[in-house]
C-alpha positions as semicolon CSV with decimal commas, in nm:
position;residue;x (nm);y (nm);z (nm)
1;X;1,844;0,350;2,573
2;X;1,525;0,262;2,762
3;X;1,526;0,260;3,138
4;X;1,439;-0,068;3,312
5;X;1,098;-0,111;3,466
6;X;0,759;0,006;3,344
7;X;0,780;0,301;3,110
8;X;0,469;0,447;2,953
9;X;0,437;0,427;2,574
10;X;0,464;0,801;2,529
11;X;0,792;0,820;2,721
12;X;0,945;0,531;2,529
13;X;0,825;0,655;2,189
14;X;1,113;0,896;2,106
15;X;1,375;0,625;2,151
16;X;1,173;0,385;1,932
17;X;1,105;0,643;1,663
18;X;1,474;0,732;1,649
19;X;1,549;0,377;1,537
20;X;1,241;0,340;1,311
21;X;1,370;0,568;1,041
22;X;1,160;0,772;0,796
23;X;0,784;0,712;0,787
24;X;0,479;0,876;0,633
25;X;0,226;0,782;0,900
26;X;0,235;0,661;1,259
27;X;-0,074;0,471;1,373
28;X;-0,116;0,459;1,746
29;X;-0,381;0,416;2,011
30;X;-0,484;0,667;2,270
31;X;-0,183;0,575;2,481
32;X;0,031;0,776;2,238
33;X;-0,185;1,091;2,258
34;X;0,066;1,360;2,359
35;X;0,122;1,699;2,207
36;X;0,498;1,663;2,224
37;X;0,489;1,333;2,033
38;X;0,256;1,476;1,769
39;X;0,484;1,778;1,722
40;X;0,799;1,566;1,685
41;X;0,623;1,342;1,430
42;X;0,517;1,643;1,220
43;X;0,868;1,787;1,239
44;X;1,004;1,455;1,109
45;X;0,758;1,467;0,821
46;X;0,518;1,199;0,948
47;X;0,148;1,234;1,000
48;X;0,019;1,111;1,337
49;X;-0,292;0,891;1,310
50;X;-0,371;0,885;1,683
51;X;-0,715;0,951;1,833
52;X;-0,731;1,194;2,120
53;X;-0,818;1,096;2,475
54;X;-1,160;1,172;2,608
55;X;-1,039;1,423;2,859
56;X;-0,891;1,658;2,593
57;X;-1,046;2,004;2,590
58;X;-1,028;2,023;2,208
59;X;-1,102;1,719;1,992
60;X;-0,811;1,587;1,785
61;X;-0,869;1,530;1,416
62;X;-0,716;1,216;1,269
63;X;-0,758;0,998;0,962
64;X;-1,032;0,756;1,073
65;X;-1,015;0,544;0,755
66;X;-0,644;0,481;0,805
67;X;-0,694;0,416;1,178
68;X;-0,949;0,140;1,104
69;X;-0,669;-0,062;0,936
70;X;-0,478;-0,064;1,267
71;X;-0,657;-0,377;1,384
72;X;-0,475;-0,576;1,114
73;X;-0,145;-0,492;1,285
74;X;-0,288;-0,575;1,626
75;X;-0,429;-0,907;1,499
76;X;-0,092;-1,004;1,349
77;X;0,086;-0,949;1,682
78;X;-0,191;-1,139;1,862
79;X;-0,146;-1,431;1,623
80;X;0,231;-1,438;1,675
81;X;0,178;-1,445;2,051
82;X;-0,003;-1,774;2,012
83;X;0,347;-1,920;1,991
84;X;0,479;-1,963;2,346
85;X;0,841;-1,900;2,258
86;X;0,746;-1,557;2,111
87;X;0,492;-1,462;2,380
88;X;0,724;-1,533;2,674
89;X;1,039;-1,401;2,504
90;X;1,201;-1,734;2,588
91;X;1,522;-1,659;2,400
92;X;1,766;-1,428;2,567
93;X;1,969;-1,335;2,262
94;X;1,806;-1,091;2,014
95;X;1,920;-1,297;1,713
96;X;1,760;-1,613;1,850
97;X;1,439;-1,431;1,939
98;X;1,420;-1,282;1,590
99;X;1,469;-1,630;1,443
100;X;1,181;-1,759;1,654
101;X;0,959;-1,473;1,543
102;X;1,047;-1,548;1,180
103;X;0,959;-1,915;1,219
104;X;0,635;-1,827;1,399
105;X;0,551;-1,586;1,116
106;X;0,603;-1,860;0,858
107;X;0,381;-2,102;1,046
108;X;0,116;-1,846;1,143
109;X;0,073;-1,686;0,801
110;X;0,190;-1,970;0,576
111;X;0,433;-1,750;0,386
C-alpha cells in the first residue's frame, strides 16, 4: 500500500511492480535510476531500460533504441489528459474512473 502524500517514483516502484506481473523490459526515465530497483528488476527477469543520472560516477548502459520508443507512451498519456475527467481524476470510484479512461481512449484514438 502506498503512503499518502508525495512519494518519489523510486520509492513507489516496488509496490507498483508487484502488481504489474511478469515483464521483459521496464522503460523508465531518470527518476527511476536506482541500483536497488535495477537489481530487483534483473532478479525478476526484466531488463531495465533506464538512463543513468548525470551525477553517476560510472555511466549506465541501456538500450537506447528501445528507450526512444518511450515517447509514444508519454504521448498517449498526454493525449488522455486532454480529457478533463481523466486529468483531474474527477471520479472517486476506481471502476468509474477506469470507465472514463476507456471512453477517453476510444475518443482520443478512434478505436
